[in-house]
C-alpha positions as CSV (number, residue, x, y, z in Angstrom):
1,M,21.2,18.4,8.2
2,L,24.6,20.7,7.0
3,L,25.6,20.5,10.4
4,A,24.9,17.6,11.2
5,R,27.7,16.6,8.1
6,K,29.8,19.3,9.0
7,H,30.3,18.0,13.0
8,R,31.1,14.7,11.3
9,R,34.1,15.6,9.5
10,E,35.3,17.5,12.1
11,A,34.4,15.0,14.8
12,P,33.7,11.7,13.9
13,S,33.3,9.8,17.0
14,E,30.8,11.9,19.2
15,A,27.5,10.7,18.5
16,I,25.5,13.9,17.0
17,V,21.2,14.2,18.0
18,V,19.3,16.1,16.1
19,N,16.2,17.3,17.9
20,L,13.3,18.3,15.3
21,P,10.7,20.0,16.4
22,A,7.0,19.5,17.3
23,G,4.4,19.7,15.1
24,A,4.5,19.1,10.9
25,V,7.2,19.7,9.3
26,R,6.6,19.8,5.7
27,L,9.3,18.8,3.8
28,T,10.0,20.1,-0.4
29,A,12.0,17.4,-1.1
30,P,13.1,13.9,0.3
31,L,15.3,13.7,3.3
32,E,18.2,12.3,1.2
33,L,20.7,11.2,4.5
34,S,24.1,9.1,2.3
35,A,27.7,7.9,3.9
36,A,27.8,11.4,4.5
37,D,26.1,11.6,7.1
38,S,26.4,8.4,8.1
39,G,27.5,7.3,12.5
40,V,29.7,5.0,13.5
41,P,28.7,2.6,15.5
42,E,29.5,3.8,19.2
43,A,28.4,7.5,18.1
44,P,25.6,7.5,15.3
45,L,23.8,9.6,13.9
46,I,20.1,10.0,16.0
47,I,17.3,12.0,14.3
48,R,14.6,12.5,17.8
49,G,11.2,14.1,17.5
50,A,10.1,16.2,19.7
51,T,10.0,14.3,23.2
52,N,6.4,15.5,25.1
53,A,4.8,16.2,21.6
54,K,4.3,15.2,18.0
55,T,6.5,15.7,15.1
56,E,5.6,14.6,11.5
57,L,8.1,14.8,8.5
58,K,5.3,14.8,6.1
59,G,5.6,14.7,1.8
60,S,2.5,17.5,1.2
61,I,1.0,20.7,1.7
62,T,-2.1,22.0,2.3
63,V,-4.8,23.6,0.3
64,S,-8.0,25.2,1.6
65,G,-10.4,28.0,-0.2
66,L,-11.5,25.7,-2.7
67,T,-13.8,26.3,-5.7
68,P,-17.4,24.7,-5.3
69,S,-18.0,23.2,-8.5
70,S,-20.7,23.3,-10.6
71,R,-19.8,19.6,-12.1
72,R,-23.3,17.6,-12.2
73,A,-23.6,14.0,-12.8
74,E,-26.2,12.9,-15.8
75,K,-27.7,10.5,-13.4
76,W,-26.7,9.6,-10.2
77,L,-26.8,6.2,-8.6
78,G,-29.1,7.3,-5.7
79,R,-30.0,10.2,-4.4
80,E,-27.5,13.1,-5.5
81,P,-25.4,14.0,-3.0
82,E,-26.6,16.8,-0.3
83,L,-22.7,17.7,0.4
84,G,-21.0,20.1,-1.9
85,L,-18.6,19.3,-4.8
86,F,-15.4,21.4,-4.9
87,E,-12.6,21.8,-7.2
88,L,-9.2,21.6,-7.0
89,D,-6.2,21.8,-9.8
90,V,-4.5,19.2,-9.8
91,S,-1.9,21.0,-12.0
92,R,-0.6,23.5,-9.8
93,F,0.8,20.3,-7.6
94,N,3.0,18.7,-10.3
95,G,0.4,16.0,-10.0
96,R,-1.3,14.0,-12.2
97,A,-5.1,14.2,-12.1
98,E,-5.6,9.9,-13.6
99,L,-5.5,6.6,-11.9
100,S,-2.6,4.9,-11.2
101,K,-2.7,1.1,-12.8
102,R,-3.0,-1.5,-9.4
103,G,-2.6,-5.1,-9.0
104,M,-0.8,-7.9,-8.7
105,D,1.3,-7.7,-12.4
106,Q,1.8,-3.7,-11.2
107,R,5.0,-3.6,-9.5
108,G,6.4,-0.6,-8.3
109,A,3.3,1.0,-8.5
110,S,2.5,4.3,-7.6
111,S,-0.3,7.2,-7.2
112,N,-0.4,9.5,-8.8
113,F,-2.3,12.0,-6.5
114,D,-3.3,11.9,-3.8
115,L,-5.4,13.9,-0.7
116,Y,-5.6,13.6,2.7
117,H,-8.3,15.6,5.7
118,Q,-8.2,15.6,9.1
119,G,-5.3,13.0,8.6
120,R,-7.5,10.3,6.5
121,R,-7.0,9.2,2.7
122,L,-10.2,10.2,0.7
123,R,-11.2,7.8,-1.3
124,I,-12.3,7.2,-5.2
125,A,-16.1,6.9,-5.4
126,R,-17.1,3.2,-6.3
127,W,-19.5,0.8,-7.0
128,P,-20.2,-0.8,-4.6
129,Q,-19.4,1.7,-1.7
130,V,-17.8,-1.7,-0.1
131,G,-16.7,-5.0,-1.6
132,F,-17.7,-6.1,-5.2
133,S,-20.5,-7.4,-7.0
134,R,-21.1,-10.2,-9.9
135,E,-24.0,-8.5,-11.7
136,V,-22.0,-8.0,-15.4
137,I,-22.1,-10.7,-17.4
138,A,-18.5,-10.8,-19.6
139,H,-17.4,-12.5,-22.4
140,V,-13.9,-12.2,-25.1
141,D,-15.0,-10.6,-28.5
142,A,-13.8,-12.7,-31.2
143,A,-13.0,-9.5,-33.1
144,D,-10.9,-7.6,-30.5
145,K,-9.9,-10.0,-28.0
146,L,-10.4,-7.6,-25.6
147,V,-13.4,-8.8,-22.2
148,H,-16.3,-7.0,-22.9
149,L,-19.2,-6.1,-20.8
150,K,-22.7,-5.7,-19.7
151,L,-23.2,-4.0,-16.8
152,P,-26.8,-2.6,-15.5
153,D,-29.2,-1.0,-17.1
154,L,-29.0,1.9,-14.3
155,L,-25.1,1.2,-13.9
156,F,-24.4,1.9,-17.5
157,D,-26.8,5.0,-17.4
158,V,-24.8,6.4,-14.8
159,V,-21.6,6.3,-16.3
160,R,-22.4,6.5,-20.0
161,G,-20.7,9.5,-21.1
162,E,-18.1,9.0,-18.7
163,K,-14.6,9.3,-20.4
164,N,-12.9,8.1,-16.8
165,V,-14.3,4.9,-14.7
166,W,-12.0,2.6,-13.9
167,I,-12.5,-1.1,-13.6
168,G,-11.0,-3.6,-10.8
169,G,-11.5,-7.3,-10.3
170,F,-10.5,-10.9,-10.3
171,W,-11.5,-11.9,-13.7
172,N,-9.0,-14.0,-14.5
173,A,-8.9,-15.6,-10.9
174,D,-10.0,-15.0,-7.4
175,W,-6.3,-14.6,-6.3
176,K,-5.4,-12.0,-9.3
177,Y,-6.8,-8.5,-8.8
178,E,-6.2,-6.1,-11.8
179,T,-7.2,-2.7,-12.8
180,A,-7.7,-1.2,-15.8
181,S,-10.1,1.4,-17.5
182,L,-13.1,0.9,-19.1
183,I,-13.9,1.5,-22.5
184,A,-17.7,2.5,-23.5
185,S,-19.4,1.7,-26.8
186,E,-22.5,3.4,-26.6
187,P,-24.8,1.2,-29.9
188,D,-24.2,-1.8,-27.9
189,R,-24.6,-0.3,-24.4
190,D,-21.5,-2.6,-24.0
191,H,-18.2,-1.6,-22.1
192,K,-14.5,-3.1,-23.0
193,I,-11.6,-3.4,-21.1
194,S,-8.6,-1.2,-22.0
195,G,-5.4,-3.3,-22.2
196,A,-7.8,-6.7,-21.3
197,L,-6.4,-8.8,-24.5
198,G,-6.4,-12.2,-25.3
199,L,-7.7,-13.1,-22.1
200,S,-10.2,-16.0,-21.5
201,T,-12.3,-14.6,-18.5
202,R,-14.8,-15.8,-17.1
203,G,-18.7,-15.2,-17.1
204,S,-19.3,-13.8,-13.9
205,F,-16.4,-12.0,-11.5
206,R,-16.7,-10.4,-8.7
207,L,-15.4,-6.1,-9.8
208,S,-16.1,-2.7,-9.1
209,L,-16.1,0.4,-10.6
210,F,-14.7,3.8,-10.0
211,N,-13.9,7.2,-10.9
212,A,-17.8,8.3,-12.3
213,L,-19.3,11.4,-10.8
214,G,-22.0,10.0,-10.3
215,F,-20.7,6.9,-7.6
216,L,-20.5,10.4,-5.5
217,S,-22.4,9.7,-2.1
218,E,-20.4,9.5,0.3
219,K,-18.5,12.6,2.3
220,D,-15.0,12.8,1.7
221,T,-14.6,11.2,-1.8
222,Y,-13.5,12.0,-5.3
223,V,-12.7,12.2,-9.0
224,L,-10.8,12.5,-10.7
225,D,-11.0,14.2,-14.1
226,A,-7.9,13.8,-16.7
227,G,-9.2,15.7,-19.3
228,Q,-9.5,19.0,-17.0
229,K,-7.0,18.3,-14.3
230,R,-9.3,18.8,-11.4
231,A,-10.4,16.6,-8.2
232,I,-14.5,17.1,-7.9
233,I,-14.5,16.2,-4.2
234,L,-17.3,16.0,-2.4
235,G,-16.7,17.4,0.9
236,E,-18.0,20.4,3.3
237,P,-17.2,24.3,2.9
238,G,-14.2,26.2,3.9
239,A,-12.6,22.2,4.4
240,S,-8.8,22.3,4.3
241,Y,-6.8,19.3,2.4
242,E,-3.4,17.6,2.7
243,V,-2.3,17.0,-1.1
244,A,1.1,14.4,-1.2
245,I,3.9,16.3,-3.2
246,L,7.0,13.9,-2.6
247,K,7.6,10.9,-4.0
248,N,9.2,9.1,-0.9
249,V,9.7,11.2,2.4
250,I,13.1,9.9,3.6
251,V,15.8,8.2,1.4
252,M,18.9,6.4,2.5
253,K,21.7,5.0,0.1
254,N,25.1,3.7,1.8
255,A,24.1,4.9,5.2
256,K,25.3,3.5,7.6
257,N,24.9,3.8,12.0
258,I,21.1,6.0,11.7
259,K,18.7,6.2,14.0
260,I,15.3,7.8,13.4
261,E,13.2,8.1,16.4
262,N,9.8,9.6,18.1
263,V,8.6,10.5,14.8
264,A,5.6,10.3,12.7
265,I,6.6,10.5,9.1
266,E,3.9,10.0,6.0
267,Q,2.0,10.9,2.9
268,A,4.4,10.1,0.5
269,L,3.2,8.9,-3.3
270,G,5.5,6.7,-3.4
271,D,7.5,5.0,-1.1
272,V,7.2,6.7,2.5
273,I,11.2,6.0,2.9
274,T,13.7,3.8,0.6
275,I,16.8,2.6,3.2
276,S,18.5,0.7,0.0
277,D,23.0,-0.6,0.7
278,S,22.6,0.4,4.0
279,D,23.6,-0.8,7.5
280,D,23.0,-0.8,11.3
281,I,19.5,2.0,10.3
282,T,17.5,1.3,13.5
283,L,14.0,3.3,12.9
284,E,12.2,3.1,16.9
285,N,8.9,4.6,17.8
286,C,7.3,6.4,14.7
287,F,4.9,5.7,12.6
288,I,5.0,5.5,9.2
289,G,2.4,5.5,6.9
290,H,-0.2,7.0,4.6
291,S,1.8,5.3,1.5
292,G,0.9,5.5,-2.5
293,S,3.3,2.7,-2.6
294,T,4.8,0.8,0.3
295,A,5.2,2.6,3.3
296,I,8.9,1.0,4.1
297,A,11.3,-0.6,1.7
298,I,14.5,-2.0,2.3
299,Y,17.2,-3.2,-0.2
300,G,20.3,-4.9,0.8
301,G,22.0,-3.4,3.6
302,H,22.3,-5.4,7.0
303,R,21.3,-5.3,10.2
304,N,18.9,-2.7,9.7
305,V,16.0,-2.7,12.0
306,V,11.7,-1.2,12.4
307,R,11.2,-1.5,16.5
308,H,8.1,-0.6,18.1
309,C,6.7,1.3,15.1
310,V,3.3,1.4,13.3
311,I,2.9,1.4,10.1
312,R,-0.7,1.6,8.2
313,D,-2.5,3.5,5.1
314,S,-0.3,1.3,2.6
315,S,-1.9,1.3,-1.0
316,E,0.7,-1.6,-2.1
317,T,2.9,-3.7,0.7
318,G,3.3,-2.2,3.7
319,V,7.2,-2.9,4.9
320,S,9.4,-4.8,1.9
321,I,12.5,-6.5,2.6
322,I,14.7,-7.6,0.4
323,G,18.1,-8.7,1.5
324,G,21.1,-11.5,2.1
325,D,23.2,-13.3,-0.7
326,Y,21.3,-16.5,-2.4
327,Q,24.8,-17.9,-3.5
328,T,26.9,-17.6,-0.4
329,L,23.4,-18.0,2.4
330,A,25.2,-14.6,3.7
331,P,22.2,-13.6,6.4
332,S,21.2,-9.5,6.1
333,G,20.3,-9.5,9.6
334,H,17.3,-7.0,9.2
335,S,14.2,-7.3,11.4
336,I,10.6,-5.9,12.2
337,E,10.8,-5.8,16.0
338,E,7.3,-5.6,18.3
339,S,5.8,-3.2,15.9
340,I,2.0,-3.3,14.5
341,V,1.6,-3.0,11.0
342,Q,-2.4,-2.3,9.3
343,D,-4.2,-1.3,6.5
344,F,-2.4,-3.0,4.0
345,G,-2.6,-3.3,0.3
346,L,-5.7,-0.6,0.0
347,E,-5.1,0.0,-3.2
348,S,-4.1,-3.9,-4.7
349,F,-5.6,-6.9,-3.5
350,S,-3.5,-9.4,-4.0
351,Y,0.3,-10.2,-3.6
352,R,0.7,-7.3,-1.2
353,P,1.3,-8.2,2.6
354,G,1.6,-6.4,5.5
355,V,5.1,-7.8,5.7
356,Q,6.9,-9.3,1.7
357,I,10.4,-10.9,3.2
358,R,12.7,-11.8,0.1
359,G,16.9,-13.8,0.5
360,V,18.1,-14.8,3.3
361,G,18.5,-14.1,7.4
362,N,15.5,-11.2,7.9
363,S,12.7,-11.9,10.6
364,V,9.8,-10.6,12.3
365,I,9.5,-11.5,16.0
366,N,6.8,-10.5,18.3
367,S,4.8,-8.3,15.8
368,I,1.1,-7.9,15.2
369,I,0.2,-7.6,11.4
370,E,-3.4,-7.2,10.6
371,G,-5.9,-5.5,8.1
372,G,-5.2,-6.7,4.3
373,P,-6.6,-8.5,1.3
374,H,-4.3,-11.0,1.1
375,S,-1.5,-12.4,3.2
376,A,-0.3,-11.1,5.9
377,I,3.5,-12.3,5.5
378,I,4.7,-13.1,2.1
379,L,8.3,-15.0,2.6
380,E,10.8,-16.1,-0.2
381,G,13.8,-17.8,0.9
382,N,16.7,-19.4,3.1
383,D,17.0,-18.3,7.0
384,H,14.2,-16.1,7.8
385,R,12.2,-16.4,10.8
386,I,8.6,-15.6,11.6
387,I,8.4,-15.4,15.6
388,G,5.7,-14.7,18.1
389,N,3.3,-12.9,15.4
390,E,-0.1,-12.1,15.6
391,I,-2.0,-12.3,12.5
392,S,-5.5,-11.4,11.8
393,N,-8.0,-10.3,9.3
394,V,-6.3,-10.8,6.5
395,A,-7.2,-12.3,3.2
396,L,-10.4,-10.7,3.3
397,W,-11.0,-10.3,-0.3
398,T,-9.4,-12.5,-2.2
399,D,-9.4,-16.2,-2.5
400,D,-6.7,-19.7,-2.6
401,V,-4.3,-17.5,-0.2
402,G,-2.9,-18.0,3.2
403,G,-1.7,-15.7,6.3
404,L,1.4,-16.3,6.2
405,Y,2.1,-17.9,1.6
406,L,5.1,-19.2,1.2
407,D,6.0,-19.9,-2.6
408,R,7.5,-22.3,-5.4
409,S,11.4,-23.3,-4.1
410,W,12.6,-26.7,-3.5
411,I,16.0,-25.0,-2.1
412,A,14.0,-22.6,0.4
413,R,15.4,-24.3,4.3
414,G,15.8,-23.3,7.4
415,N,12.6,-21.1,7.7
416,V,11.4,-20.7,11.2
417,I,7.4,-19.9,12.2
418,A,6.6,-20.9,14.9
419,K,4.8,-19.2,18.2
420,N,2.7,-17.1,16.3
421,Y,-0.9,-16.8,16.8
422,I,-3.2,-16.7,13.7
423,H,-6.6,-15.9,13.9
424,D,-10.1,-14.9,12.2
425,L,-8.8,-15.3,8.6
426,G,-10.7,-14.6,5.4
427,N,-14.3,-13.2,5.0
428,P,-17.1,-14.9,6.1
429,T,-19.8,-12.5,3.7
430,S,-17.6,-14.3,1.2
431,A,-17.4,-18.3,-0.6
432,Q,-13.5,-18.5,-0.2
433,S,-13.0,-21.4,-1.3
434,L,-9.5,-21.7,0.2
435,V,-8.4,-19.7,2.8
436,I,-5.6,-21.8,4.7
437,G,-3.5,-19.7,7.9
438,I,0.1,-21.1,6.6
439,Y,-0.2,-22.1,2.9
440,L,2.9,-23.6,1.3
441,D,2.0,-23.2,-2.0
442,D,3.4,-25.3,-5.0
443,Q,6.3,-27.5,-3.7
444,F,7.9,-24.9,-1.0
445,S,9.8,-27.0,0.8
446,G,13.0,-26.5,4.1
447,V,10.3,-24.6,6.3
448,E,10.3,-25.8,10.6
449,I,6.6,-25.2,11.2
450,E,5.8,-25.2,15.6
451,G,4.1,-24.7,18.5
452,N,1.3,-21.7,17.0
453,I,-2.4,-21.7,18.3
454,F,-4.8,-21.2,14.9
455,E,-7.8,-20.0,15.9
456,R,-10.9,-19.5,13.8
457,C,-9.1,-19.7,10.5
458,R,-11.1,-22.0,6.7
459,N,-7.9,-24.3,7.1
460,R,-5.3,-24.5,9.8
461,S,-2.0,-25.4,7.4
């Protein structure tokens, strides 16, 4: 990039193309692009991946030769796993062997540690392996004001003595997912939820427990031992892994007229790409994903475009767009066009949509948004356009939810939701009471809804 900056100073009217090599390019620091790297409308800076092969910009390093672990659970939830247990020293990578607090109220949450094998993110061992259980009795204790849980005897024995067990669940409402650590009370065979103070919880609610050694049963799952700063992985001898080490892969600030194309940009502990106060940035024919937070975050600026991209595997929101001026109603002109957004909200199961839009004058056009626990699109503000998209397989783990969700504004005007195909919402195995194709919640006003098709939605709109 230093040569590109030098050439830009010497020949500001010439387009500059930076051709990246094929294969994995592992960054040791985020690629930072600023005004010094900016092009002009007729002569942009183009960062281009290989044409006939795959170019990957990664925020990770590879590790192999893991140490066999002698650790064993006092009690396994099922059979003791046949595959081996291996240890990875997390402190080697400046990582923290601690889980991140996730959930609706944890804005900006990101990973402390993420691990990949053969292009797939490894998951923390959990119970149940899929979905949630109601096999607990909960109450708010009168003395400490915390939520207390009575676990089934077998489950209590599995987590007994474990110091890093967490809970994820809906102890306040079925639209509000939260996580917290569990604190055991041995004499009472009881657990309390750390930090869940003063809540009036329900006696039964959907929950999962995770990060207990006794839950390990599937290949490529792991637990984190915060005290020993170790990851204990259920895997195979000789396997190699990728460990995310960068918070971001690309950071753009005050940049203009830059295009990135034909590149896979992936594996960050936080947002993979952040674009702030920048104009005329284009991401085209790219894969952006494997994020510990949001895949693409756009703040301010004008006319930034995501086109013909695949955005997949986001712990939080897939794409967040904040732009435009509420006071003057000047639009930002940001857009997502003919792209695919999949598998989002993987760690925070409520209010982490495929696309979050706030501000004035943003668009989602002719795109596919699928595979999320809550909404596909959450929209706030004025003069947005949601046109020609296919939305499916969302609202999988929450209730009182919409495929498109718009909330609490009498002053929002000029929004258009048209010609979208919205289908197969909700979870057929869950007793959801309210799943809606387009949900105008709490007096949301000023939206034109026209020409949409609804199939297999609990409610159409």
